[in-house]
Backbone as JSON Lines, residues from 0, in Angstrom:
{"i":0,"aa":"M","n":[14.65,81.99,16.54],"ca":[13.92,82.64,15.36],"c":[14.49,81.97,14.19]}
{"i":1,"aa":"Q","n":[13.54,81.72,13.3],"ca":[13.95,81.17,12.0],"c":[13.86,82.07,10.75]}
{"i":2,"aa":"K","n":[14.6,81.92,9.78],"ca":[14.49,82.54,8.49],"c":[14.17,81.51,7.52]}
{"i":3,"aa":"S","n":[13.41,82.04,6.36],"ca":[13.0,81.31,5.27],"c":[13.91,81.6,4.12]}
{"i":4,"aa":"T","n":[14.44,80.67,3.56],"ca":[15.35,80.83,2.36],"c":[14.6,80.14,1.08]}
{"i":5,"aa":"L","n":[14.45,80.88,0.06],"ca":[13.89,80.35,-1.2],"c":[14.86,79.39,-1.83]}
{"i":6,"aa":"V","n":[14.43,78.24,-2.22],"ca":[15.28,77.3,-2.8],"c":[14.78,76.87,-4.2]}
{"i":7,"aa":"G","n":[13.37,77.2,-4.51],"ca":[12.82,76.77,-5.83],"c":[11.4,77.14,-5.85]}
{"i":8,"aa":"Y","n":[10.85,76.4,-6.74],"ca":[9.28,76.64,-7.12],"c":[8.66,75.27,-7.32]}
{"i":9,"aa":"M","n":[7.41,75.22,-7.15],"ca":[6.52,74.05,-7.43],"c":[5.42,74.48,-8.24]}
{"i":10,"aa":"R","n":[5.13,73.64,-9.19],"ca":[4.06,73.89,-10.16],"c":[3.36,72.55,-10.57]}
{"i":11,"aa":"K","n":[2.25,72.61,-11.17],"ca":[1.6,71.45,-11.75],"c":[2.32,71.12,-13.02]}
{"i":12,"aa":"S","n":[2.55,69.86,-13.34],"ca":[3.04,69.43,-14.61],"c":[2.18,69.83,-15.76]}
{"i":13,"aa":"N","n":[2.72,69.9,-16.96],"ca":[1.97,70.2,-18.23],"c":[0.84,69.32,-18.38]}
{"i":14,"aa":"G","n":[1.05,68.05,-18.07],"ca":[-0.08,67.13,-18.13],"c":[-1.05,67.16,-17.0]}
{"i":15,"aa":"G","n":[-0.65,67.82,-15.93],"ca":[-1.56,67.96,-14.83],"c":[-1.71,66.76,-13.93]}
{"i":16,"aa":"G","n":[-0.89,65.79,-14.14],"ca":[-1.01,64.54,-13.21],"c":[0.04,64.52,-12.15]}
{"i":17,"aa":"A","n":[0.84,65.55,-12.11],"ca":[1.95,65.52,-10.98],"c":[2.41,66.99,-10.59]}
{"i":18,"aa":"L","n":[3.09,67.08,-9.56],"ca":[3.56,68.43,-9.21],"c":[5.15,68.42,-9.53]}
{"i":19,"aa":"K","n":[5.58,69.45,-10.21],"ca":[6.88,69.58,-10.64],"c":[7.63,70.56,-9.7]}
{"i":20,"aa":"L","n":[8.78,70.11,-9.21],"ca":[9.7,70.85,-8.26],"c":[10.83,71.36,-9.08]}
{"i":21,"aa":"S","n":[11.13,72.6,-9.04],"ca":[12.33,73.18,-9.67],"c":[13.23,73.78,-8.63]}
{"i":22,"aa":"I","n":[14.24,73.09,-8.31],"ca":[15.11,73.59,-7.17],"c":[16.5,74.16,-7.75]}
{"i":23,"aa":"S","n":[16.69,75.3,-7.3],"ca":[18.07,75.95,-7.65],"c":[19.26,75.08,-7.18]}
{"i":24,"aa":"S","n":[20.27,74.63,-8.04],"ca":[21.25,73.75,-7.54],"c":[22.19,74.57,-6.52]}
{"i":25,"aa":"E","n":[22.3,75.9,-6.85],"ca":[23.07,76.75,-5.95],"c":[22.45,76.65,-4.61]}
{"i":26,"aa":"A","n":[21.24,76.94,-4.51],"ca":[20.51,77.17,-3.28],"c":[20.66,75.72,-2.46]}
{"i":27,"aa":"F","n":[20.33,74.7,-3.2],"ca":[20.37,73.35,-2.69],"c":[21.78,73.02,-2.03]}
{"i":28,"aa":"Q","n":[22.9,73.39,-2.81],"ca":[24.12,73.11,-2.31],"c":[24.46,73.93,-0.9]}
{"i":29,"aa":"G","n":[23.88,75.04,-0.81],"ca":[24.13,75.87,0.41],"c":[22.99,75.55,1.46]}
{"i":30,"aa":"A","n":[22.08,74.63,1.25],"ca":[21.07,74.37,2.28],"c":[21.6,73.6,3.5]}
{"i":31,"aa":"Q","n":[20.97,73.87,4.6],"ca":[21.27,73.1,5.82],"c":[20.9,71.65,5.68]}
{"i":32,"aa":"R","n":[21.79,70.78,6.26],"ca":[21.48,69.36,6.03],"c":[21.44,68.66,7.53]}
{"i":33,"aa":"Y","n":[20.78,67.59,7.58],"ca":[20.8,66.89,8.85],"c":[21.08,65.32,8.54]}
{"i":34,"aa":"A","n":[21.54,64.57,9.45],"ca":[21.83,63.2,9.21],"c":[20.85,62.3,10.01]}
{"i":35,"aa":"S","n":[20.38,61.29,9.34],"ca":[19.53,60.34,10.19],"c":[20.24,59.4,10.85]}
{"i":36,"aa":"K","n":[19.59,58.48,11.68],"ca":[20.33,57.56,12.48],"c":[21.13,56.55,11.64]}
{"i":37,"aa":"D","n":[20.64,56.31,10.35],"ca":[21.46,55.27,9.51],"c":[22.53,56.03,8.85]}
{"i":38,"aa":"G","n":[22.8,57.3,9.12],"ca":[23.89,58.05,8.55],"c":[23.67,58.65,7.18]}
{"i":39,"aa":"K","n":[22.43,58.59,6.58],"ca":[22.11,59.28,5.45],"c":[21.77,60.68,5.6]}
{"i":40,"aa":"E","n":[22.23,61.45,4.59],"ca":[22.08,62.91,4.81],"c":[20.78,63.47,4.04]}
{"i":41,"aa":"Y","n":[20.02,64.4,4.67],"ca":[18.87,64.96,4.04],"c":[18.83,66.49,4.13]}
{"i":42,"aa":"V","n":[18.07,67.13,3.09],"ca":[17.75,68.52,3.06],"c":[16.44,68.69,3.5]}
{"i":43,"aa":"N","n":[15.96,69.38,4.44],"ca":[14.68,69.56,4.88],"c":[14.03,70.69,4.03]}
{"i":44,"aa":"L","n":[13.04,70.48,3.22],"ca":[12.33,71.67,2.44],"c":[10.9,71.68,2.87]}
{"i":45,"aa":"I","n":[10.29,72.87,2.65],"ca":[8.92,73.16,3.13],"c":[8.07,73.83,1.96]}
{"i":46,"aa":"V","n":[6.99,73.47,1.73],"ca":[5.94,74.1,0.89],"c":[4.62,74.3,1.6]}
{"i":47,"aa":"N","n":[4.1,75.45,1.49],"ca":[2.9,75.86,2.16],"c":[1.71,75.03,1.6]}
{"i":48,"aa":"L","n":[0.96,74.23,2.5],"ca":[-0.12,73.38,2.03],"c":[-1.26,74.13,1.37]}
{"i":49,"aa":"A","n":[-1.62,75.19,1.92],"ca":[-2.79,75.96,1.33],"c":[-2.47,76.47,-0.09]}
{"i":50,"aa":"K","n":[-1.22,76.95,-0.3],"ca":[-0.79,77.24,-1.54],"c":[-0.51,76.13,-2.55]}
{"i":51,"aa":"T","n":[-0.1,74.93,-2.03],"ca":[-0.12,73.81,-2.83],"c":[-1.44,73.43,-3.31]}
{"i":52,"aa":"Q","n":[-2.42,73.49,-2.55],"ca":[-3.8,73.12,-2.93],"c":[-4.32,74.1,-3.93]}
{"i":53,"aa":"E","n":[-3.91,75.38,-3.85],"ca":[-4.26,76.44,-4.94],"c":[-3.65,76.08,-6.32]}
{"i":54,"aa":"V","n":[-2.36,75.55,-6.18],"ca":[-1.65,75.21,-7.5],"c":[-2.41,73.93,-8.04]}
{"i":55,"aa":"I","n":[-2.72,72.94,-7.26],"ca":[-3.52,71.74,-7.7],"c":[-4.82,72.11,-8.37]}
{"i":56,"aa":"S","n":[-5.54,73.12,-7.7],"ca":[-6.82,73.46,-8.23],"c":[-6.86,74.44,-9.36]}
{"i":57,"aa":"G","n":[-5.64,75.0,-9.72],"ca":[-5.47,75.86,-10.76],"c":[-5.76,77.36,-10.38]}
{"i":58,"aa":"E","n":[-5.93,77.7,-9.17],"ca":[-6.12,79.09,-8.79],"c":[-4.77,79.81,-8.72]}
{"i":59,"aa":"R","n":[-3.7,79.16,-8.73],"ca":[-2.38,79.7,-8.69],"c":[-1.47,78.9,-9.57]}
{"i":60,"aa":"A","n":[-0.54,79.53,-10.21],"ca":[0.46,78.76,-11.27],"c":[1.55,78.19,-10.46]}
{"i":61,"aa":"V","n":[2.15,78.84,-9.47],"ca":[3.31,78.28,-8.85],"c":[3.2,78.71,-7.35]}
{"i":62,"aa":"T","n":[4.11,78.05,-6.61],"ca":[4.41,78.48,-5.22],"c":[5.79,78.06,-4.98]}
{"i":63,"aa":"S","n":[6.19,78.63,-3.81],"ca":[7.68,78.65,-3.45],"c":[7.95,77.31,-2.63]}
{"i":64,"aa":"V","n":[9.22,76.9,-2.83],"ca":[9.82,75.8,-2.05],"c":[10.96,76.45,-1.2]}
{"i":65,"aa":"C","n":[10.83,76.33,0.06],"ca":[11.75,77.01,0.93],"c":[12.42,75.99,1.94]}
{"i":66,"aa":"Q","n":[13.39,76.49,2.61],"ca":[13.98,75.89,3.82],"c":[13.99,76.8,4.99]}
{"i":67,"aa":"L","n":[13.53,76.43,6.04],"ca":[13.54,77.19,7.27],"c":[14.81,76.85,8.1]}
{"i":68,"aa":"Q","n":[15.52,77.97,8.3],"ca":[16.8,77.83,8.94],"c":[16.84,78.63,10.23]}
{"i":69,"aa":"D","n":[17.47,78.08,11.32],"ca":[17.59,78.86,12.56],"c":[18.61,79.91,12.31]}
{"i":70,"aa":"K","n":[18.11,81.21,12.78],"ca":[19.0,82.29,12.61],"c":[20.07,82.36,13.82]}
{"i":71,"aa":"A","n":[21.35,82.5,13.42],"ca":[22.37,82.74,14.5],"c":[22.17,84.06,15.1]}
{"i":72,"aa":"E","n":[22.11,84.27,16.38],"ca":[21.86,85.61,16.96],"c":[23.13,86.06,17.56]}
């Protein structure tokens, strides 16, 4: 089972030519990480594609940026 942890928000930039991510530094520090084969460390984040399309089209102002984490049982 997985739990979803909110780490920030995504919105269209004021100019409209980019997507702007606002990530909580506290949430990012506590996020689960994984290491690639070359030893670099990454944080896996997820944004709902349908809600992202709504942000791009202007139907929605913002959407969430989350991390899916395995729940310890």
